SELO-751603 format. One record per residue (C-alpha): residue in one letter; x, y, z; residue number from 0. Coordinates in steps of 0.1 Angstrom, whole numbers, plus 5000, padded with zeros to 4 digits. Example, Ala and Ser with C-alpha at 12.3 -4.5 7.8 and 13.67 -1.06 7.14 Angstrom:
<nodes>
<node><r>A</r><c1>5123</c1><c2>4955</c2><c3>5078</c3><k>0</k></node>
<node><r>S</r><c1>5137</c1><c2>4989</c2><c3>5071</c3><k>1</k></node>
</nodes>
This chain:
<nodes>
<node><r>X</r><c1>5063</c1><c2>4919</c2><c3>4795</c3><k>0</k></node>
<node><r>X</r><c1>5054</c1><c2>4954</c2><c3>4783</c3><k>1</k></node>
<node><r>X</r><c1>5078</c1><c2>4982</c2><c3>4777</c3><k>2</k></node>
<node><r>X</r><c1>5082</c1><c2>5006</c2><c3>4806</c3><k>3</k></node>
<node><r>X</r><c1>5105</c1><c2>5030</c2><c3>4789</c3><k>4</k></node>
<node><r>X</r><c1>5083</c1><c2>5061</c2><c3>4791</c3><k>5</k></node>
<node><r>X</r><c1>5058</c1><c2>5050</c2><c3>4818</c3><k>6</k></node>
<node><r>X</r><c1>5050</c1><c2>5068</c2><c3>4850</c3><k>7</k></node>
<node><r>X</r><c1>5041</c1><c2>5054</c2><c3>4884</c3><k>8</k></node>
<node><r>X</r><c1>5029</c1><c2>5071</c2><c3>4916</c3><k>9</k></node>
<node><r>X</r><c1>5034</c1><c2>5056</c2><c3>4950</c3><k>10</k></node>
<node><r>X</r><c1>5017</c1><c2>5069</c2><c3>4982</c3><k>11</k></node>
<node><r>X</r><c1>5032</c1><c2>5063</c2><c3>5016</c3><k>12</k></node>
<node><r>X</r><c1>5066</c1><c2>5063</c2><c3>4998</c3><k>13</k></node>
<node><r>X</r><c1>5086</c1><c2>5077</c2><c3>5027</c3><k>14</k></node>
<node><r>X</r><c1>5094</c1><c2>5042</c2><c3>5042</c3><k>15</k></node>
<node><r>X</r><c1>5088</c1><c2>5005</c2><c3>5042</c3><k>16</k></node>
<node><r>X</r><c1>5068</c1><c2>4989</c2><c3>5014</c3><k>17</k></node>
<node><r>X</r><c1>5062</c1><c2>5023</c2><c3>4997</c3><k>18</k></node>
<node><r>X</r><c1>5099</c1><c2>5032</c2><c3>4995</c3><k>19</k></node>
<node><r>X</r><c1>5108</c1><c2>4997</c2><c3>4984</c3><k>20</k></node>
<node><r>X</r><c1>5081</c1><c2>4998</c2><c3>4957</c3><k>21</k></node>
<node><r>X</r><c1>5093</c1><c2>5031</c2><c3>4944</c3><k>22</k></node>
<node><r>X</r><c1>5128</c1><c2>5017</c2><c3>4940</c3><k>23</k></node>
<node><r>X</r><c1>5116</c1><c2>4985</c2><c3>4924</c3><k>24</k></node>
<node><r>X</r><c1>5094</c1><c2>5004</c2><c3>4898</c3><k>25</k></node>
<node><r>X</r><c1>5122</c1><c2>5028</c2><c3>4891</c3><k>26</k></node>
<node><r>X</r><c1>5146</c1><c2>4999</c2><c3>4885</c3><k>27</k></node>
<node><r>X</r><c1>5121</c1><c2>4985</c2><c3>4860</c3><k>28</k></node>
<node><r>X</r><c1>5122</c1><c2>5018</c2><c3>4840</c3><k>29</k></node>
<node><r>X</r><c1>5093</c1><c2>5038</c2><c3>4855</c3><k>30</k></node>
<node><r>X</r><c1>5095</c1><c2>5074</c2><c3>4863</c3><k>31</k></node>
<node><r>X</r><c1>5082</c1><c2>5074</c2><c3>4899</c3><k>32</k></node>
<node><r>X</r><c1>5063</c1><c2>5101</c2><c3>4917</c3><k>33</k></node>
<node><r>X</r><c1>5070</c1><c2>5096</c2><c3>4954</c3><k>34</k></node>
<node><r>X</r><c1>5041</c1><c2>5109</c2><c3>4976</c3><k>35</k></node>
<node><r>X</r><c1>5041</c1><c2>5111</c2><c3>5014</c3><k>36</k></node>
<node><r>X</r><c1>5039</c1><c2>5135</c2><c3>5042</c3><k>37</k></node>
<node><r>X</r><c1>5076</c1><c2>5137</c2><c3>5052</c3><k>38</k></node>
<node><r>X</r><c1>5092</c1><c2>5159</c2><c3>5026</c3><k>39</k></node>
<node><r>X</r><c1>5128</c1><c2>5152</c2><c3>5036</c3><k>40</k></node>
<node><r>X</r><c1>5124</c1><c2>5114</c2><c3>5031</c3><k>41</k></node>
<node><r>X</r><c1>5106</c1><c2>5115</c2><c3>4998</c3><k>42</k></node>
<node><r>X</r><c1>5129</c1><c2>5142</c2><c3>4984</c3><k>43</k></node>
<node><r>X</r><c1>5159</c1><c2>5120</c2><c3>4992</c3><k>44</k></node>
<node><r>X</r><c1>5142</c1><c2>5089</c2><c3>4977</c3><k>45</k></node>
<node><r>X</r><c1>5133</c1><c2>5108</c2><c3>4945</c3><k>46</k></node>
<node><r>X</r><c1>5168</c1><c2>5121</c2><c3>4941</c3><k>47</k></node>
<node><r>X</r><c1>5181</c1><c2>5085</c2><c3>4945</c3><k>48</k></node>
<node><r>X</r><c1>5158</c1><c2>5070</c2><c3>4919</c3><k>49</k></node>
<node><r>X</r><c1>5155</c1><c2>5099</c2><c3>4895</c3><k>50</k></node>
<node><r>X</r><c1>5118</c1><c2>5105</c2><c3>4904</c3><k>51</k></node>
<node><r>X</r><c1>5097</c1><c2>5133</c2><c3>4917</c3><k>52</k></node>
<node><r>X</r><c1>5087</c1><c2>5141</c2><c3>4952</c3><k>53</k></node>
<node><r>X</r><c1>5052</c1><c2>5155</c2><c3>4961</c3><k>54</k></node>
<node><r>X</r><c1>5042</c1><c2>5161</c2><c3>4997</c3><k>55</k></node>
<node><r>X</r><c1>5008</c1><c2>5146</c2><c3>5002</c3><k>56</k></node>
<node><r>X</r><c1>4985</c1><c2>5137</c2><c3>5031</c3><k>57</k></node>
<node><r>X</r><c1>4960</c1><c2>5112</c2><c3>5018</c3><k>58</k></node>
<node><r>X</r><c1>4936</c1><c2>5122</c2><c3>5046</c3><k>59</k></node>
<node><r>X</r><c1>4934</c1><c2>5158</c2><c3>5034</c3><k>60</k></node>
<node><r>X</r><c1>4913</c1><c2>5164</c2><c3>5003</c3><k>61</k></node>
<node><r>X</r><c1>4931</c1><c2>5196</c2><c3>4993</c3><k>62</k></node>
<node><r>X</r><c1>4965</c1><c2>5178</c2><c3>4995</c3><k>63</k></node>
<node><r>X</r><c1>4952</c1><c2>5150</c2><c3>4973</c3><k>64</k></node>
<node><r>X</r><c1>4939</c1><c2>5175</c2><c3>4948</c3><k>65</k></node>
<node><r>X</r><c1>4973</c1><c2>5191</c2><c3>4947</c3><k>66</k></node>
<node><r>X</r><c1>4989</c1><c2>5157</c2><c3>4941</c3><k>67</k></node>
<node><r>X</r><c1>4966</c1><c2>5151</c2><c3>4912</c3><k>68</k></node>
<node><r>X</r><c1>4974</c1><c2>5185</c2><c3>4897</c3><k>69</k></node>
<node><r>X</r><c1>5011</c1><c2>5175</c2><c3>4897</c3><k>70</k></node>
<node><r>X</r><c1>5004</c1><c2>5145</c2><c3>4874</c3><k>71</k></node>
<node><r>X</r><c1>4993</c1><c2>5148</c2><c3>4838</c3><k>72</k></node>
<node><r>X</r><c1>4992</c1><c2>5112</c2><c3>4829</c3><k>73</k></node>
<node><r>X</r><c1>4998</c1><c2>5080</c2><c3>4848</c3><k>74</k></node>
<node><r>X</r><c1>5003</c1><c2>5043</c2><c3>4841</c3><k>75</k></node>
<node><r>X</r><c1>5004</c1><c2>5029</c2><c3>4876</c3><k>76</k></node>
<node><r>X</r><c1>4990</c1><c2>5041</c2><c3>4909</c3><k>77</k></node>
<node><r>X</r><c1>5001</c1><c2>5023</c2><c3>4940</c3><k>78</k></node>
<node><r>X</r><c1>4979</c1><c2>5031</c2><c3>4970</c3><k>79</k></node>
<node><r>X</r><c1>5002</c1><c2>5021</c2><c3>4998</c3><k>80</k></node>
<node><r>X</r><c1>4997</c1><c2>5047</c2><c3>5025</c3><k>81</k></node>
<node><r>X</r><c1>4981</c1><c2>5032</c2><c3>5055</c3><k>82</k></node>
<node><r>X</r><c1>4987</c1><c2>5017</c2><c3>5089</c3><k>83</k></node>
<node><r>X</r><c1>4975</c1><c2>5003</c2><c3>5122</c3><k>84</k></node>
<node><r>X</r><c1>4972</c1><c2>5027</c2><c3>5151</c3><k>85</k></node>
<node><r>X</r><c1>4963</c1><c2>5004</c2><c3>5180</c3><k>86</k></node>
<node><r>X</r><c1>4961</c1><c2>4968</c2><c3>5192</c3><k>87</k></node>
<node><r>X</r><c1>4931</c1><c2>4974</c2><c3>5215</c3><k>88</k></node>
<node><r>X</r><c1>4901</c1><c2>4951</c2><c3>5221</c3><k>89</k></node>
<node><r>X</r><c1>4867</c1><c2>4961</c2><c3>5208</c3><k>90</k></node>
<node><r>X</r><c1>4856</c1><c2>4968</c2><c3>5244</c3><k>91</k></node>
<node><r>X</r><c1>4885</c1><c2>4991</c2><c3>5251</c3><k>92</k></node>
<node><r>X</r><c1>4890</c1><c2>5007</c2><c3>5217</c3><k>93</k></node>
<node><r>X</r><c1>4890</c1><c2>5044</c2><c3>5211</c3><k>94</k></node>
<node><r>X</r><c1>4865</c1><c2>5053</c2><c3>5184</c3><k>95</k></node>
<node><r>X</r><c1>4886</c1><c2>5083</c2><c3>5172</c3><k>96</k></node>
<node><r>X</r><c1>4916</c1><c2>5060</c2><c3>5167</c3><k>97</k></node>
<node><r>X</r><c1>4894</c1><c2>5036</c2><c3>5146</c3><k>98</k></node>
<node><r>X</r><c1>4882</c1><c2>5066</c2><c3>5126</c3><k>99</k></node>
<node><r>X</r><c1>4918</c1><c2>5076</c2><c3>5119</c3><k>100</k></node>
<node><r>X</r><c1>4926</c1><c2>5041</c2><c3>5107</c3><k>101</k></node>
<node><r>X</r><c1>4895</c1><c2>5041</c2><c3>5084</c3><k>102</k></node>
<node><r>X</r><c1>4904</c1><c2>5075</c2><c3>5071</c3><k>103</k></node>
<node><r>X</r><c1>4940</c1><c2>5067</c2><c3>5060</c3><k>104</k></node>
<node><r>X</r><c1>4935</c1><c2>5031</c2><c3>5049</c3><k>105</k></node>
<node><r>X</r><c1>4901</c1><c2>5033</c2><c3>5032</c3><k>106</k></node>
<node><r>X</r><c1>4891</c1><c2>5069</c2><c3>5026</c3><k>107</k></node>
<node><r>X</r><c1>4927</c1><c2>5077</c2><c3>5016</c3><k>108</k></node>
<node><r>X</r><c1>4925</c1><c2>5051</c2><c3>4989</c3><k>109</k></node>
<node><r>X</r><c1>4892</c1><c2>5065</c2><c3>4978</c3><k>110</k></node>
<node><r>X</r><c1>4904</c1><c2>5101</c2><c3>4976</c3><k>111</k></node>
<node><r>X</r><c1>4936</c1><c2>5093</c2><c3>4957</c3><k>112</k></node>
<node><r>X</r><c1>4920</c1><c2>5069</c2><c3>4933</c3><k>113</k></node>
<node><r>X</r><c1>4891</c1><c2>5093</c2><c3>4925</c3><k>114</k></node>
<node><r>X</r><c1>4917</c1><c2>5122</c2><c3>4920</c3><k>115</k></node>
<node><r>X</r><c1>4940</c1><c2>5101</c2><c3>4898</c3><k>116</k></node>
<node><r>X</r><c1>4915</c1><c2>5083</c2><c3>4875</c3><k>117</k></node>
<node><r>X</r><c1>4916</c1><c2>5111</c2><c3>4849</c3><k>118</k></node>
<node><r>X</r><c1>4954</c1><c2>5108</c2><c3>4848</c3><k>119</k></node>
<node><r>X</r><c1>4952</c1><c2>5070</c2><c3>4844</c3><k>120</k></node>
<node><r>X</r><c1>4927</c1><c2>5074</c2><c3>4816</c3><k>121</k></node>
<node><r>X</r><c1>4949</c1><c2>5100</c2><c3>4798</c3><k>122</k></node>
<node><r>X</r><c1>4971</c1><c2>5074</c2><c3>4782</c3><k>123</k></node>
<node><r>X</r><c1>4943</c1><c2>5050</c2><c3>4774</c3><k>124</k></node>
<node><r>X</r><c1>4942</c1><c2>5031</c2><c3>4807</c3><k>125</k></node>
<node><r>X</r><c1>4962</c1><c2>5021</c2><c3>4837</c3><k>126</k></node>
<node><r>X</r><c1>4968</c1><c2>5000</c2><c3>4867</c3><k>127</k></node>
<node><r>X</r><c1>4957</c1><c2>5006</c2><c3>4903</c3><k>128</k></node>
<node><r>X</r><c1>4975</c1><c2>4985</c2><c3>4930</c3><k>129</k></node>
<node><r>X</r><c1>4960</c1><c2>4988</c2><c3>4965</c3><k>130</k></node>
<node><r>X</r><c1>4982</c1><c2>4975</c2><c3>4993</c3><k>131</k></node>
<node><r>X</r><c1>4958</c1><c2>4956</c2><c3>5016</c3><k>132</k></node>
<node><r>X</r><c1>4966</c1><c2>4929</c2><c3>5042</c3><k>133</k></node>
<node><r>X</r><c1>4958</c1><c2>4894</c2><c3>5052</c3><k>134</k></node>
<node><r>X</r><c1>4940</c1><c2>4913</c2><c3>5081</c3><k>135</k></node>
<node><r>X</r><c1>4915</c1><c2>4921</c2><c3>5054</c3><k>136</k></node>
<node><r>X</r><c1>4905</c1><c2>4884</c2><c3>5053</c3><k>137</k></node>
<node><r>X</r><c1>4903</c1><c2>4873</c2><c3>5089</c3><k>138</k></node>
<node><r>X</r><c1>4896</c1><c2>4886</c2><c3>5124</c3><k>139</k></node>
<node><r>X</r><c1>4919</c1><c2>4884</c2><c3>5153</c3><k>140</k></node>
<node><r>X</r><c1>4919</c1><c2>4896</c2><c3>5189</c3><k>141</k></node>
<node><r>X</r><c1>4932</c1><c2>4932</c2><c3>5193</c3><k>142</k></node>
<node><r>X</r><c1>4929</c1><c2>4939</c2><c3>5156</c3><k>143</k></node>
<node><r>X</r><c1>4893</c1><c2>4950</c2><c3>5152</c3><k>144</k></node>
<node><r>X</r><c1>4899</c1><c2>4985</c2><c3>5139</c3><k>145</k></node>
<node><r>X</r><c1>4927</c1><c2>4975</c2><c3>5116</c3><k>146</k></node>
<node><r>X</r><c1>4910</c1><c2>4944</c2><c3>5102</c3><k>147</k></node>
<node><r>X</r><c1>4878</c1><c2>4964</c2><c3>5096</c3><k>148</k></node>
<node><r>X</r><c1>4898</c1><c2>4990</c2><c3>5076</c3><k>149</k></node>
<node><r>X</r><c1>4916</c1><c2>4964</c2><c3>5056</c3><k>150</k></node>
<node><r>X</r><c1>4884</c1><c2>4945</c2><c3>5048</c3><k>151</k></node>
<node><r>X</r><c1>4873</c1><c2>4979</c2><c3>5035</c3><k>152</k></node>
<node><r>X</r><c1>4903</c1><c2>4981</c2><c3>5012</c3><k>153</k></node>
<node><r>X</r><c1>4895</c1><c2>4946</c2><c3>4998</c3><k>154</k></node>
<node><r>X</r><c1>4859</c1><c2>4955</c2><c3>4991</c3><k>155</k></node>
<node><r>X</r><c1>4868</c1><c2>4989</c2><c3>4976</c3><k>156</k></node>
<node><r>X</r><c1>4892</c1><c2>4972</c2><c3>4952</c3><k>157</k></node>
<node><r>X</r><c1>4867</c1><c2>4946</c2><c3>4942</c3><k>158</k></node>
<node><r>X</r><c1>4840</c1><c2>4972</c2><c3>4936</c3><k>159</k></node>
<node><r>X</r><c1>4864</c1><c2>4993</c2><c3>4914</c3><k>160</k></node>
<node><r>X</r><c1>4870</c1><c2>4962</c2><c3>4893</c3><k>161</k></node>
<node><r>X</r><c1>4833</c1><c2>4957</c2><c3>4888</c3><k>162</k></node>
<node><r>X</r><c1>4825</c1><c2>4993</c2><c3>4881</c3><k>163</k></node>
<node><r>X</r><c1>4852</c1><c2>4998</c2><c3>4855</c3><k>164</k></node>
<node><r>X</r><c1>4853</c1><c2>4965</c2><c3>4837</c3><k>165</k></node>
<node><r>X</r><c1>4843</c1><c2>4982</c2><c3>4804</c3><k>166</k></node>
<node><r>X</r><c1>4874</c1><c2>5005</c2><c3>4806</c3><k>167</k></node>
<node><r>X</r><c1>4910</c1><c2>4996</c2><c3>4800</c3><k>168</k></node>
<node><r>X</r><c1>4917</c1><c2>4999</c2><c3>4837</c3><k>169</k></node>
<node><r>X</r><c1>4931</c1><c2>4972</c2><c3>4860</c3><k>170</k></node>
<node><r>X</r><c1>4927</c1><c2>4969</c2><c3>4898</c3><k>171</k></node>
<node><r>X</r><c1>4948</c1><c2>4947</c2><c3>4920</c3><k>172</k></node>
<node><r>X</r><c1>4950</c1><c2>4942</c2><c3>4957</c3><k>173</k></node>
<node><r>X</r><c1>4982</c1><c2>4929</c2><c3>4973</c3><k>174</k></node>
<node><r>X</r><c1>4975</c1><c2>4915</c2><c3>5007</c3><k>175</k></node>
<node><r>X</r><c1>5007</c1><c2>4907</c2><c3>5027</c3><k>176</k></node>
<node><r>X</r><c1>5009</c1><c2>4888</c2><c3>5059</c3><k>177</k></node>
<node><r>X</r><c1>5037</c1><c2>4893</c2><c3>5084</c3><k>178</k></node>
<node><r>X</r><c1>5061</c1><c2>4919</c2><c3>5070</c3><k>179</k></node>
<node><r>X</r><c1>5090</c1><c2>4931</c2><c3>5092</c3><k>180</k></node>
<node><r>X</r><c1>5094</c1><c2>4969</c2><c3>5086</c3><k>181</k></node>
<node><r>X</r><c1>5108</c1><c2>4994</c2><c3>5110</c3><k>182</k></node>
<node><r>X</r><c1>5079</c1><c2>5017</c2><c3>5114</c3><k>183</k></node>
<node><r>X</r><c1>5046</c1><c2>4996</c2><c3>5111</c3><k>184</k></node>
<node><r>X</r><c1>5049</c1><c2>4980</c2><c3>5146</c3><k>185</k></node>
<node><r>X</r><c1>5063</c1><c2>5011</c2><c3>5162</c3><k>186</k></node>
<node><r>X</r><c1>5033</c1><c2>5031</c2><c3>5151</c3><k>187</k></node>
<node><r>X</r><c1>5008</c1><c2>5004</c2><c3>5161</c3><k>188</k></node>
<node><r>X</r><c1>5024</c1><c2>5000</c2><c3>5196</c3><k>189</k></node>
<node><r>X</r><c1>5030</c1><c2>5037</c2><c3>5203</c3><k>190</k></node>
<node><r>X</r><c1>5067</c1><c2>5036</c2><c3>5198</c3><k>191</k></node>
<node><r>X</r><c1>5073</c1><c2>5005</c2><c3>5220</c3><k>192</k></node>
<node><r>X</r><c1>5102</c1><c2>4986</c2><c3>5203</c3><k>193</k></node>
<node><r>X</r><c1>5098</c1><c2>4956</c2><c3>5226</c3><k>194</k></node>
<node><r>X</r><c1>5062</c1><c2>4950</c2><c3>5216</c3><k>195</k></node>
<node><r>X</r><c1>5072</c1><c2>4955</c2><c3>5179</c3><k>196</k></node>
<node><r>X</r><c1>5101</c1><c2>4931</c2><c3>5182</c3><k>197</k></node>
<node><r>X</r><c1>5080</c1><c2>4905</c2><c3>5200</c3><k>198</k></node>
<node><r>X</r><c1>5057</c1><c2>4903</c2><c3>5169</c3><k>199</k></node>
<node><r>X</r><c1>5086</c1><c2>4887</c2><c3>5149</c3><k>200</k></node>
<node><r>X</r><c1>5103</c1><c2>4869</c2><c3>5178</c3><k>201</k></node>
<node><r>X</r><c1>5114</c1><c2>4834</c2><c3>5167</c3><k>202</k></node>
<node><r>X</r><c1>5102</c1><c2>4838</c2><c3>5131</c3><k>203</k></node>
<node><r>X</r><c1>5132</c1><c2>4829</c2><c3>5110</c3><k>204</k></node>
<node><r>X</r><c1>5123</c1><c2>4849</c2><c3>5079</c3><k>205</k></node>
<node><r>X</r><c1>5093</c1><c2>4872</c2><c3>5080</c3><k>206</k></node>
<node><r>X</r><c1>5086</c1><c2>4891</c2><c3>5047</c3><k>207</k></node>
<node><r>X</r><c1>5105</c1><c2>4923</c2><c3>5041</c3><k>208</k></node>
<node><r>X</r><c1>5093</c1><c2>4953</c2><c3>5022</c3><k>209</k></node>
<node><r>X</r><c1>5113</c1><c2>4943</c2><c3>4991</c3><k>210</k></node>
<node><r>X</r><c1>5093</c1><c2>4911</c2><c3>4989</c3><k>211</k></node>
<node><r>X</r><c1>5061</c1><c2>4930</c2><c3>4985</c3><k>212</k></node>
<node><r>X</r><c1>5076</c1><c2>4955</c2><c3>4962</c3><k>213</k></node>
<node><r>X</r><c1>5087</c1><c2>4927</c2><c3>4939</c3><k>214</k></node>
<node><r>X</r><c1>5051</c1><c2>4916</c2><c3>4936</c3><k>215</k></node>
<node><r>X</r><c1>5040</c1><c2>4951</c2><c3>4927</c3><k>216</k></node>
<node><r>X</r><c1>5067</c1><c2>4953</c2><c3>4901</c3><k>217</k></node>
<node><r>X</r><c1>5056</c1><c2>4920</c2><c3>4886</c3><k>218</k></node>
<node><r>X</r><c1>5020</c1><c2>4930</c2><c3>4884</c3><k>219</k></node>
<node><r>X</r><c1>5029</c1><c2>4962</c2><c3>4867</c3><k>220</k></node>
<node><r>X</r><c1>5051</c1><c2>4944</c2><c3>4842</c3><k>221</k></node>
<node><r>X</r><c1>5022</c1><c2>4923</c2><c3>4828</c3><k>222</k></node>
<node><r>X</r><c1>5004</c1><c2>4930</c2><c3>4795</c3><k>223</k></node>
<node><r>X</r><c1>4975</c1><c2>4953</c2><c3>4798</c3><k>224</k></node>
<node><r>X</r><c1>4949</c1><c2>4926</c2><c3>4792</c3><k>225</k></node>
<node><r>X</r><c1>4961</c1><c2>4907</c2><c3>4823</c3><k>226</k></node>
<node><r>X</r><c1>4944</c1><c2>4917</c2><c3>4855</c3><k>227</k></node>
<node><r>X</r><c1>4957</c1><c2>4901</c2><c3>4887</c3><k>228</k></node>
<node><r>X</r><c1>4926</c1><c2>4905</c2><c3>4910</c3><k>229</k></node>
<node><r>X</r><c1>4945</c1><c2>4898</c2><c3>4942</c3><k>230</k></node>
<node><r>X</r><c1>4977</c1><c2>4884</c2><c3>4956</c3><k>231</k></node>
<node><r>X</r><c1>4979</c1><c2>4870</c2><c3>4992</c3><k>232</k></node>
<node><r>X</r><c1>5014</c1><c2>4866</c2><c3>5003</c3><k>233</k></node>
<node><r>X</r><c1>5028</c1><c2>4854</c2><c3>5037</c3><k>234</k></node>
<node><r>X</r><c1>5062</c1><c2>4842</c2><c3>5049</c3><k>235</k></node>
<node><r>X</r><c1>5067</c1><c2>4805</c2><c3>5048</c3><k>236</k></node>
<node><r>X</r><c1>5066</c1><c2>4804</c2><c3>5086</c3><k>237</k></node>
<node><r>X</r><c1>5031</c1><c2>4819</c2><c3>5086</c3><k>238</k></node>
<node><r>X</r><c1>5005</c1><c2>4795</c2><c3>5074</c3><k>239</k></node>
<node><r>X</r><c1>4976</c1><c2>4816</c2><c3>5086</c3><k>240</k></node>
<node><r>X</r><c1>4970</c1><c2>4847</c2><c3>5108</c3><k>241</k></node>
<node><r>X</r><c1>4969</c1><c2>4825</c2><c3>5139</c3><k>242</k></node>
<node><r>X</r><c1>4994</c1><c2>4799</c2><c3>5128</c3><k>243</k></node>
<node><r>X</r><c1>5030</c1><c2>4811</c2><c3>5129</c3><k>244</k></node>
<node><r>X</r><c1>5060</c1><c2>4788</c2><c3>5134</c3><k>245</k></node>
<node><r>X</r><c1>5085</c1><c2>4803</c2><c3>5159</c3><k>246</k></node>
<node><r>X</r><c1>5119</c1><c2>4787</c2><c3>5164</c3><k>247</k></node>
<node><r>X</r><c1>5136</c1><c2>4783</c2><c3>5198</c3><k>248</k></node>
</nodes>
């Protein structure tokens, strides 16, 4: 393991779920963490809790991303976590504007933030970019066309960065979780319908939680700089594949 005594990490989408858990995990490992998200109250509370810095940022807004980059001189780890699913519609019934929003936050958001922060990652001689993708970026399923298309984009974007920067001391990792039970992801996807959100996890004894994914980010960030973990696919034991989930009762 490498020393993290004076290292800095930046986490987007840090106001809840995987992002907040990742900020806490990296701070516990000795990183100074920049917590970036749209909701100022949440990231300010988190930054105070972990001794980090809060920067309000909307990854879909180019000016906001530039302001985020201006707030960071040098950076060791960038975690592109901001994202989400905004519908569960069939292709036939899907709203194109909703699909465009998903692509904007999940793919173009990663593009904007990575482009803006590459100079800061290079400032200390190299760094690590972790993109939080999904198993939805590896398969198709009914009602998931917009989200799976976006997460396939995250996968290819990460792979392309790895190819284009192989001559530099930069590392690129995608972490692709399966079923993760967080409070907000399903609520957003199903328009605030708690019953539909809860039905996703019904009968699943132990879906992943945000802290499980955060621990993988922490582990990847702890490795020596010559070690590049290209991708990590992680599911709960009860989920063998996107379409194969063991439900009890």
